[in-house]
A tleap script that builds the chain and sets N, CA, C and O, in Angstrom:
source leaprc.protein.ff14SB
mol = sequence {
  NMET SER PHE ILE HIE CYS LYS GLY PHE HIE
  ALA VAL ILE PRO GLY ASP LEU GLU THR THR
  GLY TRP LYS LYS LEU LEU GLU LEU GLU ALA
  PHE ARG MET GLU LEU ARG ARG THR THR VAL
  PHE ILE ALA SER HIE HIE GLY ARG GLU ASN
  GLY TYR CYS ARG GLU VAL PHE ASP PHE CYS
  THR PRO ASP VAL VAL VAL PHE SER ASP SER
  ARG ILE ALA HIE ALA THR GLN GLU GLU THR
  ASN LYS TYR ALA SER HIE VAL ARG GLY ILE
  THR PHE ASN SER GLN GLU ARG PHE VAL LEU
  THR THR ARG ASN ASP GLY SER LEU THR TRP
  THR CTYR
}
set mol.1.N position { -7.061 -2.025 10.564 }
set mol.1.CA position { -6.125 -1.011 10.773 }
set mol.1.C position { -4.437 -1.851 11.323 }
set mol.1.O position { -3.741 -1.959 12.333 }
set mol.2.N position { -4.452 -2.257 9.958 }
set mol.2.CA position { -2.682 -2.128 11.213 }
set mol.2.C position { -1.140 -1.973 10.705 }
set mol.2.O position { -0.990 -1.558 9.556 }
set mol.3.N position { -0.394 -2.169 11.204 }
set mol.3.CA position { 1.026 -1.797 10.947 }
set mol.3.C position { 1.551 -2.824 12.020 }
set mol.3.O position { 1.390 -2.904 13.238 }
set mol.4.N position { 2.469 -3.824 10.798 }
set mol.4.CA position { 3.359 -4.880 11.274 }
set mol.4.C position { 5.202 -3.800 10.913 }
set mol.4.O position { 5.681 -3.173 9.968 }
set mol.5.N position { 5.646 -4.187 12.419 }
set mol.5.CA position { 6.667 -3.911 12.778 }
set mol.5.C position { 7.400 -5.182 12.495 }
set mol.5.O position { 6.583 -6.098 12.590 }
set mol.6.N position { 8.648 -5.660 12.173 }
set mol.6.CA position { 9.702 -6.305 12.463 }
set mol.6.C position { 11.029 -6.325 11.520 }
set mol.6.O position { 11.082 -6.250 10.293 }
set mol.7.N position { 11.928 -6.430 12.327 }
set mol.7.CA position { 13.313 -6.165 11.240 }
set mol.7.C position { 13.472 -4.948 10.469 }
set mol.7.O position { 14.208 -4.999 9.484 }
set mol.8.N position { 12.828 -3.736 10.802 }
set mol.8.CA position { 13.579 -3.318 9.337 }
set mol.8.C position { 11.786 -3.292 8.479 }
set mol.8.O position { 11.532 -2.479 7.590 }
set mol.9.N position { 10.912 -4.176 8.908 }
set mol.9.CA position { 9.923 -4.744 7.909 }
set mol.9.C position { 8.861 -3.549 8.342 }
set mol.9.O position { 8.120 -3.890 9.264 }
set mol.10.N position { 8.620 -1.950 7.742 }
set mol.10.CA position { 7.246 -1.938 8.397 }
set mol.10.C position { 5.933 -2.094 7.245 }
set mol.10.O position { 5.840 -1.841 6.044 }
set mol.11.N position { 5.238 -2.499 8.005 }
set mol.11.CA position { 3.842 -2.606 6.756 }
set mol.11.C position { 2.685 -1.962 7.122 }
set mol.11.O position { 2.329 -2.199 8.276 }
set mol.12.N position { 1.989 -1.214 6.478 }
set mol.12.CA position { 0.432 -0.984 6.630 }
set mol.12.C position { -0.476 -2.178 6.270 }
set mol.12.O position { -0.208 -2.797 5.240 }
set mol.13.N position { -1.185 -2.434 6.781 }
set mol.13.CA position { -1.962 -2.861 6.164 }
set mol.13.C position { -4.189 -2.351 6.701 }
set mol.13.O position { -4.851 -2.507 7.727 }
set mol.14.N position { -4.384 -1.978 5.823 }
set mol.14.CA position { -5.852 -0.952 6.302 }
set mol.14.C position { -6.880 -2.224 5.529 }
set mol.14.O position { -7.998 -2.566 5.912 }
set mol.15.N position { -6.418 -2.550 4.822 }
set mol.15.CA position { -8.010 -3.843 4.702 }
set mol.15.C position { -9.263 -3.177 3.930 }
set mol.15.O position { -9.053 -3.250 2.719 }
set mol.16.N position { -10.228 -2.688 4.158 }
set mol.16.CA position { -11.043 -2.410 2.971 }
set mol.16.C position { -11.409 -0.153 3.504 }
set mol.16.O position { -12.270 0.662 3.172 }
set mol.17.N position { -10.310 -0.110 4.309 }
set mol.17.CA position { -10.086 2.067 4.299 }
set mol.17.C position { -10.767 1.841 3.249 }
set mol.17.O position { -10.526 0.940 2.446 }
set mol.18.N position { -11.850 2.805 3.163 }
set mol.18.CA position { -12.044 3.704 2.389 }
set mol.18.C position { -11.776 5.739 2.534 }
set mol.18.O position { -11.992 6.223 3.645 }
set mol.19.N position { -11.457 6.429 1.704 }
set mol.19.CA position { -10.760 7.711 1.088 }
set mol.19.C position { -11.737 8.533 2.251 }
set mol.19.O position { -11.463 9.733 2.268 }
set mol.20.N position { -12.633 8.208 3.057 }
set mol.20.CA position { -12.533 9.323 4.171 }
set mol.20.C position { -12.541 9.162 5.901 }
set mol.20.O position { -12.588 9.982 6.818 }
set mol.21.N position { -12.450 7.302 5.818 }
set mol.21.CA position { -11.912 7.171 6.641 }
set mol.21.C position { -10.285 7.548 6.296 }
set mol.21.O position { -10.135 8.763 6.422 }
set mol.22.N position { -9.157 6.936 5.941 }
set mol.22.CA position { -8.215 7.827 5.550 }
set mol.22.C position { -7.744 8.833 6.056 }
set mol.22.O position { -6.677 8.745 6.662 }
set mol.23.N position { -8.739 10.655 5.886 }
set mol.23.CA position { -8.503 11.426 5.619 }
set mol.23.C position { -8.923 11.343 7.336 }
set mol.23.O position { -8.165 11.811 8.185 }
set mol.24.N position { -10.176 10.710 7.675 }
set mol.24.CA position { -9.877 10.896 9.630 }
set mol.24.C position { -9.185 10.986 10.645 }
set mol.24.O position { -9.336 11.737 11.608 }
set mol.25.N position { -7.627 9.452 10.260 }
set mol.25.CA position { -7.254 8.875 10.662 }
set mol.25.C position { -6.440 9.558 10.503 }
set mol.25.O position { -6.319 10.037 11.631 }
set mol.26.N position { -5.320 10.264 9.576 }
set mol.26.CA position { -4.501 11.368 9.189 }
set mol.26.C position { -5.153 12.601 10.156 }
set mol.26.O position { -5.164 13.681 9.564 }
set mol.27.N position { -5.529 12.627 11.107 }
set mol.27.CA position { -6.151 13.126 12.095 }
set mol.27.C position { -5.537 13.633 13.156 }
set mol.27.O position { -5.607 14.672 13.813 }
set mol.28.N position { -4.816 12.492 13.171 }
set mol.28.CA position { -4.008 11.264 14.523 }
set mol.28.C position { -2.293 11.945 14.733 }
set mol.28.O position { -1.708 12.118 13.663 }
set mol.29.N position { -1.869 12.146 15.421 }
set mol.29.CA position { -0.491 13.054 15.014 }
set mol.29.C position { 0.412 10.945 15.377 }
set mol.29.O position { 1.481 10.545 14.915 }
set mol.30.N position { -0.142 10.499 15.895 }
set mol.30.CA position { -0.096 9.045 16.572 }
set mol.30.C position { -0.033 8.323 15.427 }
set mol.30.O position { 0.931 7.557 15.447 }
set mol.31.N position { -0.527 8.279 14.669 }
set mol.31.CA position { -0.789 7.549 12.902 }
set mol.31.C position { -0.408 8.095 11.783 }
set mol.31.O position { -0.587 7.422 10.768 }
set mol.32.N position { -0.049 8.874 11.704 }
set mol.32.CA position { 0.797 10.211 10.729 }
set mol.32.C position { 2.475 9.667 11.116 }
set mol.32.O position { 3.385 9.673 10.287 }
set mol.33.N position { 2.597 9.277 12.354 }
set mol.33.CA position { 3.507 8.667 12.928 }
set mol.33.C position { 4.704 7.570 11.996 }
set mol.33.O position { 5.746 7.592 11.340 }
set mol.34.N position { 3.499 6.563 12.597 }
set mol.34.CA position { 3.322 4.903 12.318 }
set mol.34.C position { 3.118 6.066 10.322 }
set mol.34.O position { 4.107 6.787 10.184 }
set mol.35.N position { 2.652 6.127 9.769 }
set mol.35.CA position { 3.095 6.131 8.654 }
set mol.35.C position { 4.272 6.335 7.699 }
set mol.35.O position { 4.704 6.043 6.584 }
set mol.36.N position { 4.524 7.017 8.825 }
set mol.36.CA position { 6.957 7.966 8.750 }
set mol.36.C position { 7.238 7.054 8.445 }
set mol.36.O position { 7.872 7.138 7.394 }
set mol.37.N position { 7.096 5.789 8.891 }
set mol.37.CA position { 7.419 4.420 8.787 }
set mol.37.C position { 6.963 3.181 7.894 }
set mol.37.O position { 6.527 2.206 8.505 }
set mol.38.N position { 6.985 3.162 7.368 }
set mol.38.CA position { 5.957 2.336 6.333 }
set mol.38.C position { 7.001 1.752 5.111 }
set mol.38.O position { 7.373 2.649 4.355 }
set mol.39.N position { 7.467 0.560 4.835 }
set mol.39.CA position { 8.104 0.360 4.050 }
set mol.39.C position { 7.168 -0.739 2.778 }
set mol.39.O position { 7.615 -0.784 1.632 }
set mol.40.N position { 5.993 -1.490 3.119 }
set mol.40.CA position { 5.329 -1.901 2.708 }
set mol.40.C position { 4.545 -1.890 2.763 }
set mol.40.O position { 3.967 -2.568 3.613 }
set mol.41.N position { 3.644 -0.800 1.557 }
set mol.41.CA position { 2.151 -0.293 1.236 }
set mol.41.C position { 1.184 -1.146 0.895 }
set mol.41.O position { 1.174 -1.355 -0.319 }
set mol.42.N position { 0.100 -1.906 1.694 }
set mol.42.CA position { -0.716 -2.059 1.136 }
set mol.42.C position { -2.444 -2.209 0.891 }
set mol.42.O position { -3.461 -2.490 1.526 }
set mol.43.N position { -2.056 -1.860 -0.331 }
set mol.43.CA position { -3.782 -1.047 -1.165 }
set mol.43.C position { -4.910 -1.415 -0.404 }
set mol.43.O position { -5.523 -2.449 -0.138 }
set mol.44.N position { -4.959 -0.478 -0.204 }
set mol.44.CA position { -6.800 -0.298 0.360 }
set mol.44.C position { -7.610 -0.551 -0.901 }
set mol.44.O position { -7.686 -0.381 -2.118 }
set mol.45.N position { -8.301 -1.201 0.460 }
set mol.45.CA position { -9.155 -1.922 -0.550 }
set mol.45.C position { -9.320 -2.411 -2.269 }
set mol.45.O position { -9.992 -2.062 -3.239 }
set mol.46.N position { -8.361 -3.333 -1.980 }
set mol.46.CA position { -7.439 -4.127 -3.456 }
set mol.46.C position { -7.391 -2.911 -3.995 }
set mol.46.O position { -8.037 -2.684 -5.018 }
set mol.47.N position { -6.642 -1.966 -3.413 }
set mol.47.CA position { -6.639 -1.463 -4.690 }
set mol.47.C position { -8.027 -0.360 -4.985 }
set mol.47.O position { -7.773 0.822 -5.216 }
set mol.48.N position { -8.924 -0.657 -4.968 }
set mol.48.CA position { -9.978 0.002 -5.999 }
set mol.48.C position { -9.134 1.742 -5.241 }
set mol.48.O position { -8.279 1.932 -4.376 }
set mol.49.N position { -10.097 2.844 -6.297 }
set mol.49.CA position { -9.943 4.370 -6.239 }
set mol.49.C position { -10.832 4.547 -5.078 }
set mol.49.O position { -10.654 5.696 -4.673 }
set mol.50.N position { -11.843 3.845 -4.244 }
set mol.50.CA position { -12.586 4.333 -3.322 }
set mol.50.C position { -11.696 4.153 -2.167 }
set mol.50.O position { -11.882 4.820 -1.149 }
set mol.51.N position { -10.619 3.189 -2.263 }
set mol.51.CA position { -9.535 3.796 -1.047 }
set mol.51.C position { -8.745 4.210 -1.119 }
set mol.51.O position { -8.002 3.828 -0.215 }
set mol.52.N position { -8.164 5.121 -1.934 }
set mol.52.CA position { -7.202 5.466 -2.111 }
set mol.52.C position { -7.083 7.005 -1.438 }
set mol.52.O position { -8.157 7.594 -1.312 }
set mol.53.N position { -6.020 7.614 -1.052 }
set mol.53.CA position { -5.713 8.315 -0.684 }
set mol.53.C position { -4.653 9.584 -0.675 }
set mol.53.O position { -3.809 9.577 0.221 }
set mol.54.N position { -4.651 10.748 -1.692 }
set mol.54.CA position { -2.998 11.612 -1.787 }
set mol.54.C position { -2.739 10.968 -0.953 }
set mol.54.O position { -2.390 9.789 -0.892 }
set mol.55.N position { -2.967 12.064 0.092 }
set mol.55.CA position { -3.046 13.126 1.456 }
set mol.55.C position { -1.840 12.066 2.204 }
set mol.55.O position { -0.707 12.472 2.464 }
set mol.56.N position { -2.344 10.547 2.512 }
set mol.56.CA position { -1.597 9.658 2.961 }
set mol.56.C position { -0.283 9.790 2.644 }
set mol.56.O position { 0.645 10.119 3.383 }
set mol.57.N position { -0.271 9.467 1.315 }
set mol.57.CA position { 1.333 9.821 0.994 }
set mol.57.C position { 2.373 11.108 1.293 }
set mol.57.O position { 3.603 11.106 1.243 }
set mol.58.N position { 1.490 12.165 1.609 }
set mol.58.CA position { 2.399 13.441 2.757 }
set mol.58.C position { 3.446 12.798 3.375 }
set mol.58.O position { 4.607 13.105 3.105 }
set mol.59.N position { 3.102 11.722 4.380 }
set mol.59.CA position { 3.361 11.252 5.179 }
set mol.59.C position { 4.354 9.821 5.175 }
set mol.59.O position { 5.091 9.385 6.059 }
set mol.60.N position { 3.954 9.135 3.394 }
set mol.60.CA position { 4.178 7.659 3.998 }
set mol.60.C position { 5.342 7.648 1.532 }
set mol.60.O position { 4.932 8.074 0.452 }
set mol.61.N position { 6.558 6.999 1.908 }
set mol.61.CA position { 6.504 7.047 1.049 }
set mol.61.C position { 7.019 5.952 0.993 }
set mol.61.O position { 8.222 6.060 1.232 }
set mol.62.N position { 6.598 4.517 0.715 }
set mol.62.CA position { 6.984 3.552 1.012 }
set mol.62.C position { 7.967 2.849 -0.467 }
set mol.62.O position { 8.042 3.332 -1.597 }
set mol.63.N position { 8.701 1.424 0.138 }
set mol.63.CA position { 9.785 1.345 -1.015 }
set mol.63.C position { 8.551 -0.144 -2.229 }
set mol.63.O position { 9.147 -0.808 -3.078 }
set mol.64.N position { 7.656 -0.260 -2.111 }
set mol.64.CA position { 6.627 -0.128 -2.350 }
set mol.64.C position { 5.388 -0.608 -1.960 }
set mol.64.O position { 5.125 -0.714 -0.762 }
set mol.65.N position { 4.270 -1.037 -3.172 }
set mol.65.CA position { 2.934 -1.398 -2.525 }
set mol.65.C position { 2.543 -2.621 -3.432 }
set mol.65.O position { 2.823 -2.986 -4.574 }
set mol.66.N position { 1.605 -3.183 -2.181 }
set mol.66.CA position { 0.884 -4.418 -2.808 }
set mol.66.C position { -0.479 -4.266 -3.090 }
set mol.66.O position { -1.059 -3.772 -2.124 }
set mol.67.N position { -1.396 -4.556 -4.273 }
set mol.67.CA position { -2.889 -4.986 -3.929 }
set mol.67.C position { -2.505 -6.364 -3.938 }
set mol.67.O position { -1.716 -7.116 -4.511 }
set mol.68.N position { -3.943 -6.384 -2.525 }
set mol.68.CA position { -3.926 -8.224 -2.514 }
set mol.68.C position { -5.236 -7.663 -2.860 }
set mol.68.O position { -5.979 -6.799 -2.396 }
set mol.69.N position { -5.243 -8.919 -4.384 }
set mol.69.CA position { -6.628 -9.340 -5.190 }
set mol.69.C position { -6.726 -10.630 -6.132 }
set mol.69.O position { -5.689 -11.292 -6.105 }
set mol.70.N position { -7.287 -10.916 -6.595 }
set mol.70.CA position { -7.746 -11.874 -7.995 }
set mol.70.C position { -8.208 -11.286 -8.835 }
set mol.70.O position { -8.247 -10.075 -8.618 }
set mol.71.N position { -8.618 -11.623 -9.791 }
set mol.71.CA position { -8.898 -12.308 -11.109 }
set mol.71.C position { -9.676 -10.464 -11.148 }
set mol.71.O position { -10.147 -10.179 -10.047 }
set mol.72.N position { -9.821 -9.360 -12.182 }
set mol.72.CA position { -10.855 -8.758 -12.546 }
set mol.72.C position { -12.418 -9.227 -12.747 }
set mol.72.O position { -13.001 -9.679 -13.733 }
set mol.73.N position { -12.832 -8.955 -11.493 }
set mol.73.CA position { -14.078 -8.694 -11.323 }
set mol.73.C position { -15.553 -7.702 -10.868 }
set mol.73.O position { -16.745 -7.818 -10.584 }
set mol.74.N position { -14.272 -6.518 -11.078 }
set mol.74.CA position { -15.571 -5.498 -10.595 }
set mol.74.C position { -14.444 -3.923 -11.146 }
set mol.74.O position { -13.521 -3.539 -10.428 }
set mol.75.N position { -14.788 -3.259 -12.454 }
set mol.75.CA position { -14.150 -1.899 -13.434 }
set mol.75.C position { -13.227 -1.781 -11.678 }
set mol.75.O position { -12.136 -2.304 -11.445 }
set mol.76.N position { -14.028 -0.991 -10.716 }
set mol.76.CA position { -13.440 -0.206 -9.710 }
set mol.76.C position { -11.609 -2.207 -9.937 }
set mol.76.O position { -10.573 -1.544 -9.990 }
set mol.77.N position { -11.429 -2.829 -9.976 }
set mol.77.CA position { -10.337 -3.084 -9.465 }
set mol.77.C position { -9.006 -2.928 -10.531 }
set mol.77.O position { -7.966 -3.586 -10.492 }
set mol.78.N position { -9.463 -1.575 -11.735 }
set mol.78.CA position { -8.156 -2.063 -12.423 }
set mol.78.C position { -7.347 -1.234 -11.588 }
set mol.78.O position { -7.713 -0.276 -10.907 }
set mol.79.N position { -5.926 -1.835 -11.753 }
set mol.79.CA position { -4.823 -1.141 -11.245 }
set mol.79.C position { -4.815 0.446 -12.366 }
set mol.79.O position { -5.197 0.652 -13.518 }
set mol.80.N position { -4.155 1.334 -11.272 }
set mol.80.CA position { -3.592 2.648 -12.231 }
set mol.80.C position { -2.762 2.801 -11.854 }
set mol.80.O position { -2.423 1.707 -11.404 }
set mol.81.N position { -1.787 3.714 -11.599 }
set mol.81.CA position { -0.818 4.055 -11.240 }
set mol.81.C position { -0.760 5.008 -10.653 }
set mol.81.O position { 0.274 5.669 -10.560 }
set mol.82.N position { -2.208 5.407 -9.939 }
set mol.82.CA position { -1.727 6.013 -8.400 }
set mol.82.C position { -1.019 5.782 -7.271 }
set mol.82.O position { -1.388 5.933 -6.106 }
set mol.83.N position { 0.036 5.399 -7.695 }
set mol.83.CA position { 0.088 4.338 -5.917 }
set mol.83.C position { 2.290 4.326 -6.861 }
set mol.83.O position { 3.441 4.571 -6.502 }
set mol.84.N position { 1.698 3.965 -7.844 }
set mol.84.CA position { 3.693 4.468 -7.760 }
set mol.84.C position { 4.061 5.361 -7.764 }
set mol.84.O position { 5.238 5.520 -7.441 }
set mol.85.N position { 3.089 6.668 -8.209 }
set mol.85.CA position { 4.073 8.440 -8.270 }
set mol.85.C position { 4.588 7.966 -6.476 }
set mol.85.O position { 5.629 8.468 -6.050 }
set mol.86.N position { 3.909 7.163 -5.713 }
set mol.86.CA position { 4.916 8.111 -4.007 }
set mol.86.C position { 5.612 6.903 -3.584 }
set mol.86.O position { 5.637 7.015 -2.358 }
set mol.87.N position { 6.463 5.302 -4.038 }
set mol.87.CA position { 6.948 5.400 -3.694 }
set mol.87.C position { 9.036 4.838 -4.466 }
set mol.87.O position { 9.520 5.068 -5.575 }
set mol.88.N position { 9.503 4.290 -3.549 }
set mol.88.CA position { 10.875 4.500 -3.859 }
set mol.88.C position { 11.064 3.069 -4.835 }
set mol.88.O position { 12.048 2.992 -5.571 }
set mol.89.N position { 10.470 2.414 -4.803 }
set mol.89.CA position { 10.509 0.747 -5.850 }
set mol.89.C position { 11.844 -0.001 -5.290 }
set mol.89.O position { 12.935 0.469 -4.967 }
set mol.90.N position { 11.225 -1.697 -5.293 }
set mol.90.CA position { 12.310 -1.874 -5.047 }
set mol.90.C position { 13.174 -2.840 -6.164 }
set mol.90.O position { 13.646 -2.141 -7.062 }
set mol.91.N position { 13.450 -4.142 -6.288 }
set mol.91.CA position { 13.884 -5.054 -7.082 }
set mol.91.C position { 13.125 -6.732 -6.712 }
set mol.91.O position { 13.175 -7.336 -5.641 }
set mol.92.N position { 12.605 -7.064 -7.710 }
set mol.92.CA position { 11.762 -7.796 -7.173 }
set mol.92.C position { 11.529 -8.819 -8.935 }
set mol.92.O position { 10.845 -8.583 -9.930 }
set mol.93.N position { 12.300 -9.728 -8.643 }
set mol.93.CA position { 12.998 -11.104 -9.754 }
set mol.93.C position { 13.823 -10.038 -10.814 }
set mol.93.O position { 13.606 -9.936 -12.022 }
set mol.94.N position { 14.574 -9.469 -10.218 }
set mol.94.CA position { 15.385 -8.810 -11.266 }
set mol.94.C position { 15.221 -7.766 -12.150 }
set mol.94.O position { 15.652 -7.668 -13.299 }
set mol.95.N position { 14.230 -6.615 -11.188 }
set mol.95.CA position { 13.233 -5.367 -12.274 }
set mol.95.C position { 12.542 -4.471 -11.357 }
set mol.95.O position { 11.568 -4.485 -10.604 }
set mol.96.N position { 13.464 -3.688 -11.744 }
set mol.96.CA position { 12.613 -2.464 -10.021 }
set mol.96.C position { 10.813 -2.539 -11.257 }
set mol.96.O position { 10.267 -2.657 -12.354 }
set mol.97.N position { 10.738 -2.266 -9.226 }
set mol.97.CA position { 9.047 -2.686 -9.077 }
set mol.97.C position { 9.020 -1.500 -8.950 }
set mol.97.O position { 10.056 -0.847 -9.081 }
set mol.98.N position { 7.698 -0.852 -8.630 }
set mol.98.CA position { 6.070 -0.290 -7.621 }
set mol.98.C position { 5.063 -0.079 -7.503 }
set mol.98.O position { 4.318 0.810 -7.090 }
set mol.99.N position { 5.049 -1.018 -7.919 }
set mol.99.CA position { 3.335 -2.011 -7.584 }
set mol.99.C position { 3.285 -3.015 -7.785 }
set mol.99.O position { 3.318 -3.205 -9.000 }
set mol.100.N position { 3.151 -4.683 -6.721 }
set mol.100.CA position { 3.187 -5.480 -7.460 }
set mol.100.C position { 1.666 -6.157 -6.668 }
set mol.100.O position { 1.387 -5.747 -5.541 }
set mol.101.N position { 0.635 -7.331 -7.449 }
set mol.101.CA position { -0.098 -7.254 -6.838 }
set mol.101.C position { -0.129 -9.038 -6.745 }
set mol.101.O position { 0.566 -9.685 -7.528 }
set mol.102.N position { -0.592 -9.402 -6.199 }
set mol.102.CA position { -1.101 -10.967 -5.900 }
set mol.102.C position { -1.225 -10.773 -7.468 }
set mol.102.O position { -0.281 -11.170 -8.151 }
set mol.103.N position { -2.130 -10.293 -7.984 }
set mol.103.CA position { -2.782 -11.374 -9.389 }
set mol.103.C position { -1.785 -11.416 -10.059 }
set mol.103.O position { -1.553 -12.298 -10.886 }
set mol.104.N position { -1.024 -10.431 -9.786 }
set mol.104.CA position { 0.168 -11.344 -11.294 }
set mol.104.C position { 1.341 -11.248 -11.193 }
set mol.104.O position { 2.119 -11.291 -12.146 }
set mol.105.N position { 1.618 -11.119 -10.135 }
set mol.105.CA position { 3.247 -11.922 -9.146 }
set mol.105.C position { 2.923 -12.916 -8.329 }
set mol.105.O position { 3.866 -13.278 -7.625 }
set mol.106.N position { 1.600 -13.672 -8.121 }
set mol.106.CA position { 1.715 -14.972 -7.185 }
set mol.106.C position { 1.770 -14.632 -6.096 }
set mol.106.O position { 2.000 -13.423 -6.095 }
set mol.107.N position { 1.621 -15.332 -4.293 }
set mol.107.CA position { 2.626 -15.185 -3.613 }
set mol.107.C position { 3.038 -14.465 -3.126 }
set mol.107.O position { 3.862 -14.344 -4.032 }
set mol.108.N position { 3.539 -13.180 -1.951 }
set mol.108.CA position { 4.079 -12.968 -1.636 }
set mol.108.C position { 4.418 -13.510 -0.291 }
set mol.108.O position { 3.564 -14.000 0.447 }
set mol.109.N position { 6.434 -13.357 0.195 }
set mol.109.CA position { 7.235 -13.152 0.924 }
set mol.109.C position { 8.298 -12.367 1.268 }
set mol.109.O position { 9.348 -12.227 0.640 }
set mol.110.N position { 8.101 -12.063 1.888 }
set mol.110.CA position { 9.432 -10.717 2.592 }
set mol.110.C position { 10.165 -11.426 3.828 }
set mol.110.O position { 9.714 -11.765 4.922 }
set mol.111.N position { 11.723 -11.559 3.165 }
set mol.111.CA position { 12.478 -12.602 3.824 }
set mol.111.C position { 13.487 -11.245 4.757 }
set mol.111.O position { 13.465 -10.080 4.358 }
set mol.112.N position { 14.301 -11.677 5.995 }
set mol.112.CA position { 15.017 -10.544 6.880 }
set mol.112.C position { 15.541 -10.782 7.345 }
set mol.112.O position { 16.142 -9.981 8.061 }
savepdb mol mol.pdb
quit
């Protein structure tokens, strides 16, 4: 689990954290405070179901969620719209987007 902060960019990179781990971390006030600052949320476990924890979004309303993944090799990689309902949205390639994926959108770079 990492948080990155730079010039208004606040990202959470949870790696392969699963739901049980999210719930344990949510018990920590310092962790909840970091989530509140998050603008870019990298989906845990490449967006798979077992990495999603709805309760995280009681403390976190990011601008966008990113799924870092490649071609679909497992049924658990199927994208869900669960994340889209928790974000504000950004303009990406002249379109409003809520979820970006490296599979569909390629490499992603943020410039501030």
